[in-house]
N, CA and C atoms as a LAMMPS dump frame, in Angstrom:
ITEM: TIMESTEP
0
ITEM: NUMBER OF ATOMS
552
ITEM: BOX BOUNDS ff ff ff
-5.0000000000000000e+02 5.0000000000000000e+02
-5.0000000000000000e+02 5.0000000000000000e+02
-5.0000000000000000e+02 5.0000000000000000e+02
ITEM: ATOMS id mol type element x y z
1 1 1 N 18.746 471.059 161.29
2 1 2 C 17.709 471.082 162.316
3 1 3 C 18.263 471.685 163.607
4 2 1 N 19.452 472.342 163.518
5 2 2 C 20.084 472.915 164.678
6 2 3 C 19.257 473.976 165.378
7 3 1 N 18.396 474.688 164.629
8 3 2 C 17.567 475.724 165.227
9 3 3 C 16.55 475.166 166.209
10 4 1 N 16.229 473.889 166.09
11 4 2 C 15.179 473.349 166.952
12 4 3 C 15.704 472.875 168.303
13 5 1 N 16.985 473.038 168.577
14 5 2 C 17.515 472.656 169.883
15 5 3 C 17.066 473.666 170.926
16 6 1 N 16.763 473.168 172.103
17 6 2 C 16.271 474.033 173.189
18 6 3 C 17.294 475.119 173.534
19 7 1 N 18.578 474.823 173.384
20 7 2 C 19.61 475.807 173.738
21 7 3 C 19.485 477.085 172.906
22 8 1 N 18.895 476.998 171.733
23 8 2 C 18.705 478.181 170.898
24 8 3 C 17.542 479.049 171.375
25 9 1 N 16.827 478.584 172.386
26 9 2 C 15.701 479.328 172.943
27 9 3 C 15.952 479.723 174.399
28 10 1 N 17.205 479.69 174.791
29 10 2 C 17.6 480.105 176.136
30 10 3 C 18.183 481.513 176.033
31 11 1 N 17.673 482.426 176.849
32 11 2 C 18.163 483.806 176.872
33 11 3 C 19.524 483.867 177.566
34 12 1 N 20.167 485.029 177.461
35 12 2 C 21.474 485.232 178.099
36 12 3 C 21.418 485.041 179.611
37 13 1 N 20.251 485.324 180.223
38 13 2 C 20.124 485.169 181.672
39 13 3 C 19.648 483.754 182.04
40 14 1 N 19.813 482.814 181.096
41 14 2 C 19.512 481.391 181.306
42 14 3 C 18.022 481.105 181.535
43 15 1 N 17.146 481.972 180.989
44 15 2 C 15.707 481.728 181.061
45 15 3 C 15.206 481.305 179.679
46 16 1 N 14.094 480.621 179.667
47 16 2 C 13.509 480.135 178.423
48 16 3 C 12.811 481.291 177.698
49 17 1 N 13.12 481.462 176.423
50 17 2 C 12.505 482.523 175.624
51 17 3 C 11.202 481.989 175.038
52 18 1 N 10.165 482.009 175.844
53 18 2 C 8.876 481.432 175.459
54 18 3 C 8.258 482.212 174.298
55 19 1 N 8.499 483.521 174.236
56 19 2 C 7.948 484.337 173.155
57 19 3 C 8.489 483.885 171.799
58 20 1 N 9.776 483.589 171.744
59 20 2 C 10.39 483.117 170.497
60 20 3 C 9.835 481.735 170.127
61 21 1 N 9.623 480.9 171.131
62 21 2 C 9.062 479.564 170.874
63 21 3 C 7.643 479.704 170.336
64 22 1 N 6.858 480.61 170.936
65 22 2 C 5.487 480.845 170.456
66 22 3 C 5.524 481.281 168.994
67 23 1 N 6.401 482.224 168.68
68 23 2 C 6.505 482.713 167.297
69 23 3 C 6.915 481.617 166.325
70 24 1 N 7.876 480.786 166.733
71 24 2 C 8.412 479.769 165.836
72 24 3 C 7.559 478.507 165.74
73 25 1 N 6.82 478.163 166.808
74 25 2 C 6.187 476.847 166.846
75 25 3 C 4.665 476.839 167.019
76 26 1 N 4.022 477.981 167.245
77 26 2 C 2.577 477.928 167.474
78 26 3 C 1.835 477.413 166.241
79 27 1 N 2.28 477.768 165.057
80 27 2 C 1.663 477.259 163.828
81 27 3 C 1.828 475.752 163.701
82 28 1 N 2.997 475.262 164.065
83 28 2 C 3.294 473.826 164.037
84 28 3 C 2.385 473.078 165.009
85 29 1 N 2.255 473.608 166.219
86 29 2 C 1.393 472.99 167.241
87 29 3 C -0.057 473.017 166.769
88 30 1 N -0.488 474.158 166.209
89 30 2 C -1.853 474.297 165.707
90 30 3 C -2.145 473.239 164.646
91 31 1 N -1.218 473.04 163.733
92 31 2 C -1.408 472.072 162.646
93 31 3 C -1.557 470.653 163.187
94 32 1 N -0.737 470.282 164.149
95 32 2 C -0.835 468.943 164.74
96 32 3 C -2.21 468.752 165.37
97 33 1 N -2.635 469.742 166.148
98 33 2 C -3.936 469.639 166.828
99 33 3 C -5.066 469.574 165.808
100 34 1 N -5.033 470.436 164.825
101 34 2 C -6.093 470.485 163.808
102 34 3 C -6.181 469.153 163.072
103 35 1 N -5.031 468.568 162.72
104 35 2 C -5.023 467.287 162.026
105 35 3 C -5.549 466.16 162.899
106 36 1 N -5.211 466.182 164.176
107 36 2 C -5.638 465.105 165.065
108 36 3 C -7.112 465.204 165.432
109 37 1 N -7.613 466.421 165.581
110 37 2 C -8.99 466.582 166.046
111 37 3 C -9.997 466.624 164.899
112 38 1 N -9.534 466.654 163.675
113 38 2 C -10.407 466.566 162.488
114 38 3 C -11.6 467.523 162.541
115 39 1 N -11.364 468.751 162.965
116 39 2 C -12.419 469.773 163.058
117 39 3 C -13.538 469.418 164.033
118 40 1 N -13.283 468.519 164.968
119 40 2 C -14.279 468.152 165.97
120 40 3 C -14.183 469.027 167.208
121 41 1 N -13.168 469.872 167.253
122 41 2 C -12.928 470.732 168.417
123 41 3 C -12.932 472.177 167.925
124 42 1 N -13.67 473.059 168.608
125 42 2 C -13.707 474.469 168.181
126 42 3 C -12.33 475.135 168.28
127 43 1 N -12.141 476.182 167.477
128 43 2 C -10.853 476.883 167.463
129 43 3 C -10.478 477.431 168.839
130 44 1 N -11.475 477.827 169.654
131 44 2 C -11.171 478.335 171
132 44 3 C -10.495 477.244 171.827
133 45 1 N -10.957 476.014 171.679
134 45 2 C -10.341 474.896 172.407
135 45 3 C -8.955 474.588 171.868
136 46 1 N -8.772 474.783 170.571
137 46 2 C -7.445 474.565 169.983
138 46 3 C -6.467 475.585 170.557
139 47 1 N -6.901 476.839 170.665
140 47 2 C -6.044 477.872 171.259
141 47 3 C -5.703 477.515 172.706
142 48 1 N -6.682 476.985 173.43
143 48 2 C -6.451 476.568 174.813
144 48 3 C -5.449 475.409 174.862
145 49 1 N -5.55 474.482 173.913
146 49 2 C -4.609 473.356 173.874
147 49 3 C -3.198 473.833 173.543
148 50 1 N -3.09 474.822 172.649
149 50 2 C -1.769 475.382 172.34
150 50 3 C -1.174 475.979 173.613
151 51 1 N -1.99 476.698 174.364
152 51 2 C -1.528 477.267 175.637
153 51 3 C -1.104 476.163 176.598
154 52 1 N -1.859 475.067 176.62
155 52 2 C -1.519 473.937 177.499
156 52 3 C -0.171 473.332 177.125
157 53 1 N 0.104 473.228 175.818
158 53 2 C 1.402 472.694 175.364
159 53 3 C 2.516 473.596 175.864
160 54 1 N 2.337 474.898 175.693
161 54 2 C 3.365 475.851 176.12
162 54 3 C 3.513 475.865 177.643
163 55 1 N 2.404 475.638 178.344
164 55 2 C 2.452 475.562 179.806
165 55 3 C 3.273 474.347 180.255
166 56 1 N 3.067 473.215 179.588
167 56 2 C 3.855 472.016 179.914
168 56 3 C 5.331 472.302 179.678
169 57 1 N 5.637 472.94 178.551
170 57 2 C 7.029 473.295 178.253
171 57 3 C 7.589 474.197 179.346
172 58 1 N 6.825 475.222 179.714
173 58 2 C 7.282 476.178 180.731
174 58 3 C 7.505 475.494 182.075
175 59 1 N 6.562 474.636 182.463
176 59 2 C 6.675 473.98 183.762
177 59 3 C 7.831 472.986 183.81
178 60 1 N 8.246 472.477 182.659
179 60 2 C 9.333 471.501 182.611
180 60 3 C 10.661 472.115 182.188
181 61 1 N 10.7 473.431 182.065
182 61 2 C 11.888 474.106 181.525
183 61 3 C 13.167 473.782 182.284
184 62 1 N 13.066 473.566 183.587
185 62 2 C 14.266 473.287 184.387
186 62 3 C 14.803 471.884 184.114
187 63 1 N 13.923 470.992 183.675
188 63 2 C 14.312 469.599 183.462
189 63 3 C 14.807 469.326 182.046
190 64 1 N 14.572 470.267 181.139
191 64 2 C 14.927 470.046 179.74
192 64 3 C 16.418 470.192 179.528
193 65 1 N 16.97 469.236 178.809
194 65 2 C 18.393 469.294 178.472
195 65 3 C 18.576 470.28 177.33
196 66 1 N 19.679 470.998 177.335
197 66 2 C 19.912 472.038 176.343
198 66 3 C 20.099 471.473 174.934
199 67 1 N 20.455 470.188 174.83
200 67 2 C 20.612 469.596 173.502
201 67 3 C 19.342 468.871 173.044
202 68 1 N 18.248 469.053 173.782
203 68 2 C 16.963 468.458 173.424
204 68 3 C 16.435 469.12 172.15
205 69 1 N 15.947 468.294 171.224
206 69 2 C 15.306 468.842 170.03
207 69 3 C 13.895 469.241 170.392
208 70 1 N 13.593 470.497 170.216
209 70 2 C 12.321 471.063 170.652
210 70 3 C 11.143 470.575 169.81
211 71 1 N 11.312 470.477 168.517
212 71 2 C 10.217 470.11 167.612
213 71 3 C 9.586 468.76 167.982
214 72 1 N 10.355 467.666 168.122
215 72 2 C 9.735 466.386 168.49
216 72 3 C 9.135 466.406 169.901
217 73 1 N 9.773 467.135 170.806
218 73 2 C 9.247 467.242 172.168
219 73 3 C 7.871 467.907 172.137
220 74 1 N 7.77 469.03 171.427
221 74 2 C 6.492 469.734 171.318
222 74 3 C 5.444 468.873 170.616
223 75 1 N 5.866 468.111 169.609
224 75 2 C 4.931 467.235 168.892
225 75 3 C 4.35 466.185 169.835
226 76 1 N 5.198 465.59 170.667
227 76 2 C 4.736 464.559 171.608
228 76 3 C 3.775 465.149 172.625
229 77 1 N 4.135 466.274 173.207
230 77 2 C 3.265 466.927 174.193
231 77 3 C 1.939 467.31 173.542
232 78 1 N 2.004 467.867 172.343
233 78 2 C 0.801 468.291 171.624
234 78 3 C -0.121 467.112 171.353
235 79 1 N 0.437 466.008 170.881
236 79 2 C -0.381 464.825 170.581
237 79 3 C -1.058 464.297 171.836
238 80 1 N -0.346 464.28 172.956
239 80 2 C -0.942 463.808 174.209
240 80 3 C -2.079 464.717 174.664
241 81 1 N -1.887 466.009 174.547
242 81 2 C -2.93 466.954 174.949
243 81 3 C -4.141 466.82 174.027
244 82 1 N -3.913 466.665 172.727
245 82 2 C -5.031 466.506 171.782
246 82 3 C -5.794 465.209 172.067
247 83 1 N -5.08 464.122 172.326
248 83 2 C -5.741 462.848 172.654
249 83 3 C -6.568 462.986 173.923
250 84 1 N -6 463.648 174.937
251 84 2 C -6.736 463.849 176.192
252 84 3 C -7.988 464.697 175.963
253 85 1 N -7.892 465.697 175.103
254 85 2 C -9.041 466.546 174.806
255 85 3 C -10.133 465.727 174.126
256 86 1 N -9.746 464.938 173.148
257 86 2 C -10.716 464.083 172.455
258 86 3 C -11.347 463.093 173.425
259 87 1 N -10.521 462.551 174.307
260 87 2 C -11.02 461.607 175.313
261 87 3 C -12.004 462.3 176.248
262 88 1 N -11.698 463.526 176.663
263 88 2 C -12.577 464.251 177.585
264 88 3 C -13.917 464.585 176.924
265 89 1 N -13.9 464.733 175.611
266 89 2 C -15.135 464.994 174.875
267 89 3 C -15.81 463.693 174.449
268 90 1 N -15.201 462.582 174.859
269 90 2 C -15.704 461.246 174.539
270 90 3 C -15.731 460.984 173.036
271 91 1 N -14.719 461.522 172.339
272 91 2 C -14.544 461.262 170.916
273 91 3 C -13.491 460.174 170.801
274 92 1 N -13.792 459.08 170.107
275 92 2 C -12.778 458.05 169.949
276 92 3 C -11.63 458.589 169.103
277 93 1 N -10.402 458.414 169.589
278 93 2 C -9.258 458.874 168.804
279 93 3 C -8.983 457.837 167.729
280 94 1 N -9.077 458.275 166.507
281 94 2 C -8.811 457.394 165.377
282 94 3 C -8.246 458.27 164.284
283 95 1 N -7.04 457.994 163.878
284 95 2 C -6.412 458.83 162.861
285 95 3 C -7.056 458.653 161.495
286 96 1 N -7.949 457.666 161.342
287 96 2 C -8.604 457.419 160.062
288 96 3 C -10.107 457.651 160.151
289 97 1 N -10.53 458.687 160.852
290 97 2 C -11.959 458.964 160.968
291 97 3 C -12.489 459.309 159.576
292 98 1 N -13.467 458.551 159.135
293 98 2 C -14.026 458.746 157.799
294 98 3 C -15.216 459.684 157.834
295 99 1 N -16.191 459.382 158.679
296 99 2 C -17.433 460.126 158.645
297 99 3 C -17.58 460.977 159.903
298 100 1 N -17.104 462.198 159.832
299 100 2 C -17.137 463.086 160.982
300 100 3 C -18.568 463.433 161.391
301 101 1 N -19.472 463.537 160.426
302 101 2 C -20.849 463.901 160.738
303 101 3 C -21.499 462.883 161.66
304 102 1 N -21.199 461.598 161.452
305 102 2 C -21.745 460.552 162.325
306 102 3 C -21.285 460.753 163.757
307 103 1 N -20.024 461.054 163.915
308 103 2 C -19.471 461.235 165.258
309 103 3 C -20.058 462.477 165.9
310 104 1 N -20.133 463.582 165.146
311 104 2 C -20.675 464.818 165.69
312 104 3 C -22.133 464.616 166.104
313 105 1 N -22.893 463.842 165.335
314 105 2 C -24.287 463.59 165.665
315 105 3 C -24.43 462.831 166.977
316 106 1 N -23.42 462.059 167.354
317 106 2 C -23.475 461.267 168.587
318 106 3 C -23.15 462.105 169.822
319 107 1 N -22.633 463.327 169.625
320 107 2 C -22.277 464.162 170.757
321 107 3 C -23.509 464.57 171.543
322 108 1 N -23.358 464.577 172.835
323 108 2 C -24.385 465.104 173.713
324 108 3 C -23.889 466.491 174.129
325 109 1 N -24.46 467.539 173.529
326 109 2 C -23.978 468.905 173.746
327 109 3 C -23.988 469.255 175.227
328 110 1 N -25.025 468.849 175.933
329 110 2 C -25.119 469.132 177.369
330 110 3 C -23.934 468.502 178.118
331 111 1 N -23.577 467.292 177.72
332 111 2 C -22.463 466.608 178.37
333 111 3 C -21.135 467.307 178.077
334 112 1 N -20.974 467.805 176.851
335 112 2 C -19.747 468.523 176.489
336 112 3 C -19.626 469.799 177.316
337 113 1 N -20.703 470.554 177.427
338 113 2 C -20.695 471.798 178.216
339 113 3 C -20.38 471.471 179.672
340 114 1 N -20.999 470.408 180.178
341 114 2 C -20.772 469.991 181.556
342 114 3 C -19.31 469.62 181.775
343 115 1 N -18.743 468.867 180.848
344 115 2 C -17.342 468.454 180.954
345 115 3 C -16.421 469.665 180.948
346 116 1 N -16.704 470.619 180.078
347 116 2 C -15.884 471.83 180.002
348 116 3 C -15.976 472.613 181.31
349 117 1 N -17.175 472.721 181.873
350 117 2 C -17.354 473.436 183.137
351 117 3 C -16.596 472.731 184.262
352 118 1 N -16.678 471.405 184.294
353 118 2 C -15.939 470.646 185.31
354 118 3 C -14.441 470.911 185.18
355 119 1 N -13.95 470.904 183.955
356 119 2 C -12.529 471.149 183.719
357 119 3 C -12.125 472.535 184.204
358 120 1 N -12.98 473.537 183.968
359 120 2 C -12.687 474.896 184.42
360 120 3 C -12.637 474.974 185.943
361 121 1 N -13.547 474.262 186.618
362 121 2 C -13.547 474.228 188.081
363 121 3 C -12.252 473.592 188.578
364 122 1 N -11.87 472.484 187.955
365 122 2 C -10.631 471.791 188.341
366 122 3 C -9.433 472.705 188.114
367 123 1 N -9.402 473.403 186.977
368 123 2 C -8.289 474.316 186.676
369 123 3 C -8.164 475.413 187.726
370 124 1 N -9.304 475.986 188.124
371 124 2 C -9.281 477.043 189.147
372 124 3 C -8.742 476.498 190.466
373 125 1 N -9.162 475.291 190.831
374 125 2 C -8.682 474.697 192.08
375 125 3 C -7.188 474.423 192.015
376 126 1 N -6.711 473.967 190.88
377 126 2 C -5.28 473.699 190.728
378 126 3 C -4.467 474.988 190.856
379 127 1 N -5.008 476.083 190.338
380 127 2 C -4.315 477.369 190.479
381 127 3 C -4.24 477.763 191.947
382 128 1 N -5.319 477.51 192.689
383 128 2 C -5.329 477.82 194.119
384 128 3 C -4.338 476.944 194.884
385 129 1 N -4.211 475.693 194.453
386 129 2 C -3.316 474.748 195.131
387 129 3 C -1.863 475.172 194.969
388 130 1 N -1.534 475.746 193.831
389 130 2 C -0.181 476.243 193.618
390 130 3 C 0.766 475.202 193.074
391 131 1 N 2.013 475.208 193.595
392 131 2 C 3.066 474.378 193.008
393 131 3 C 2.787 472.878 193.115
394 132 1 N 2.063 472.438 194.112
395 132 2 C 1.747 471.016 194.232
396 132 3 C 0.814 470.53 193.13
397 133 1 N 0.157 471.46 192.438
398 133 2 C -0.738 471.064 191.351
399 133 3 C 0.021 470.329 190.253
400 134 1 N 1.325 470.535 190.193
401 134 2 C 2.177 469.827 189.216
402 134 3 C 2.022 468.322 189.388
403 135 1 N 1.919 467.861 190.621
404 135 2 C 1.759 466.431 190.914
405 135 3 C 0.453 465.933 190.31
406 136 1 N -0.611 466.692 190.503
407 136 2 C -1.927 466.341 189.972
408 136 3 C -1.876 466.253 188.448
409 137 1 N -1.255 467.24 187.822
410 137 2 C -1.143 467.282 186.365
411 137 3 C -0.341 466.092 185.856
412 138 1 N 0.776 465.808 186.511
413 138 2 C 1.603 464.678 186.093
414 138 3 C 0.832 463.363 186.196
415 139 1 N 0.046 463.217 187.25
416 139 2 C -0.678 461.97 187.49
417 139 3 C -1.884 461.83 186.564
418 140 1 N -2.732 462.861 186.519
419 140 2 C -3.99 462.744 185.789
420 140 3 C -3.925 463.138 184.318
421 141 1 N -3.098 464.101 183.977
422 141 2 C -3.075 464.575 182.599
423 141 3 C -1.92 463.984 181.796
424 142 1 N -0.806 463.72 182.459
425 142 2 C 0.324 463.129 181.75
426 142 3 C 0.373 461.619 181.918
427 143 1 N -0.485 461.085 182.797
428 143 2 C -0.591 459.637 182.967
429 143 3 C 0.608 458.975 183.629
430 144 1 N 1.341 459.723 184.422
431 144 2 C 2.524 459.163 185.079
432 144 3 C 2.127 458.438 186.354
433 145 1 N 2.871 457.419 186.697
434 145 2 C 2.666 456.642 187.923
435 145 3 C 3.249 457.431 189.098
436 146 1 N 2.731 457.153 190.313
437 146 2 C 3.211 457.88 191.495
438 146 3 C 4.701 457.66 191.721
439 147 1 N 5.187 456.481 191.433
440 147 2 C 6.619 456.173 191.603
441 147 3 C 7.449 457.062 190.68
442 148 1 N 6.996 457.189 189.424
443 148 2 C 7.707 458.012 188.451
444 148 3 C 7.693 459.485 188.874
445 149 1 N 6.553 459.954 189.362
446 149 2 C 6.444 461.341 189.825
447 149 3 C 7.389 461.57 191.007
448 150 1 N 7.381 460.623 191.937
449 150 2 C 8.245 460.727 193.109
450 150 3 C 9.716 460.802 192.688
451 151 1 N 10.091 459.97 191.735
452 151 2 C 11.477 459.971 191.251
453 151 3 C 11.831 461.298 190.578
454 152 1 N 10.927 461.789 189.72
455 152 2 C 11.202 463.034 189.001
456 152 3 C 11.276 464.244 189.928
457 153 1 N 10.393 464.276 190.907
458 153 2 C 10.342 465.431 191.805
459 153 3 C 11.203 465.252 193.053
460 154 1 N 11.78 464.054 193.156
461 154 2 C 12.631 463.722 194.311
462 154 3 C 11.869 463.917 195.623
463 155 1 N 10.673 463.318 195.648
464 155 2 C 9.791 463.358 196.806
465 155 3 C 9.414 461.922 197.13
466 156 1 N 9.178 461.655 198.401
467 156 2 C 8.747 460.334 198.835
468 156 3 C 7.429 459.971 198.148
469 157 1 N 7.297 458.72 197.707
470 157 2 C 6.082 458.287 197.015
471 157 3 C 4.849 458.399 197.913
472 158 1 N 4.999 458.137 199.197
473 158 2 C 3.88 458.267 200.129
474 158 3 C 3.389 459.718 200.167
475 159 1 N 4.313 460.658 200.081
476 159 2 C 3.96 462.082 200.056
477 159 3 C 3.14 462.397 198.805
478 160 1 N 3.504 461.789 197.69
479 160 2 C 2.755 461.975 196.444
480 160 3 C 1.31 461.496 196.644
481 161 1 N 1.149 460.314 197.23
482 161 2 C -0.192 459.762 197.484
483 161 3 C -1 460.704 198.386
484 162 1 N -0.369 461.196 199.428
485 162 2 C -1.044 462.088 200.368
486 162 3 C -1.481 463.376 199.69
487 163 1 N -0.58 463.985 198.928
488 163 2 C -0.899 465.238 198.24
489 163 3 C -2.014 465.029 197.217
490 164 1 N -1.97 463.931 196.473
491 164 2 C -3.029 463.635 195.511
492 164 3 C -4.378 463.486 196.217
493 165 1 N -4.364 462.789 197.354
494 165 2 C -5.596 462.587 198.121
495 165 3 C -6.179 463.936 198.562
496 166 1 N -5.325 464.795 199.087
497 166 2 C -5.788 466.11 199.56
498 166 3 C -6.312 466.967 198.411
499 167 1 N -5.604 466.919 197.27
500 167 2 C -6.055 467.697 196.116
501 167 3 C -7.394 467.187 195.6
502 168 1 N -7.552 465.871 195.553
503 168 2 C -8.827 465.289 195.105
504 168 3 C -9.974 465.742 196.009
505 169 1 N -9.728 465.766 197.316
506 169 2 C -10.766 466.207 198.255
507 169 3 C -11.161 467.651 197.988
508 170 1 N -10.172 468.52 197.791
509 170 2 C -10.457 469.935 197.526
510 170 3 C -11.224 470.101 196.217
511 171 1 N -10.802 469.385 195.209
512 171 2 C -11.447 469.495 193.901
513 171 3 C -12.861 468.929 193.966
514 172 1 N -13.021 467.808 194.646
515 172 2 C -14.35 467.202 194.794
516 172 3 C -15.29 468.172 195.506
517 173 1 N -14.794 468.821 196.561
518 173 2 C -15.616 469.777 197.305
519 173 3 C -16.041 470.934 196.397
520 174 1 N -15.105 471.447 195.613
521 174 2 C -15.416 472.554 194.7
522 174 3 C -16.443 472.124 193.657
523 175 1 N -16.308 470.908 193.15
524 175 2 C -17.264 470.399 192.162
525 175 3 C -18.645 470.229 192.787
526 176 1 N -18.677 469.691 194.006
527 176 2 C -19.96 469.484 194.685
528 176 3 C -20.652 470.807 194.991
529 177 1 N -19.862 471.84 195.29
530 177 2 C -20.439 473.162 195.537
531 177 3 C -21.105 473.721 194.289
532 178 1 N -20.664 473.264 193.121
533 178 2 C -21.246 473.706 191.849
534 178 3 C -22.308 472.737 191.327
535 179 1 N -22.674 471.739 192.158
536 179 2 C -23.774 470.863 191.787
537 179 3 C -23.38 469.523 191.197
538 180 1 N -22.1 469.214 191.124
539 180 2 C -21.665 467.911 190.632
540 180 3 C -21.548 466.96 191.793
541 181 1 N -21.996 465.718 191.623
542 181 2 C -21.946 464.714 192.691
543 181 3 C -21.147 463.511 192.229
544 182 1 N -20.256 463.049 193.092
545 182 2 C -19.419 461.899 192.785
546 182 3 C -19.379 460.96 193.97
547 183 1 N -19.999 459.819 193.86
548 183 2 C -19.909 458.783 194.891
549 183 3 C -20.158 459.307 196.285
550 184 1 N -19.542 458.63 197.273
551 184 2 C -19.703 459.023 198.667
552 184 3 C -18.806 460.163 199.022
């Protein structure tokens, strides 16, 4: 299993060879997602989730130890992203789903489209925010506590709270401009 160590995907200039990882692991990531989502998610969303897995890898490349086994790391990230996707579509995550037709019949297509549009608005705002968007992703998508984020990024926890508050305000404003309303 020596090929799956992260050090085998580091170029001579000490950068991550993401192209080689895509070639070697995109099928593996696809299979995990397909198995977890039980054909409840369109292939376009699966491709987006694969990109999200690779984005997490890329954003964490500086923190990864060279002796880290890439395969289990990618599996964990992939499973978390697939669970979050199912949760966002309001599909109960159950590895033993028997009757997919029943679940699909319960979907509110309008709500799914709305959720996807909201996610796209949030994604655009995060791109505008830049490097601080990592804090938002760690908190909301990776489920990390502010203390843990502060420790990992070596930033004061109060600063994390402040940045999250400011990002939420910007995102809320962008959502409201597109017709979404949230509380006061």
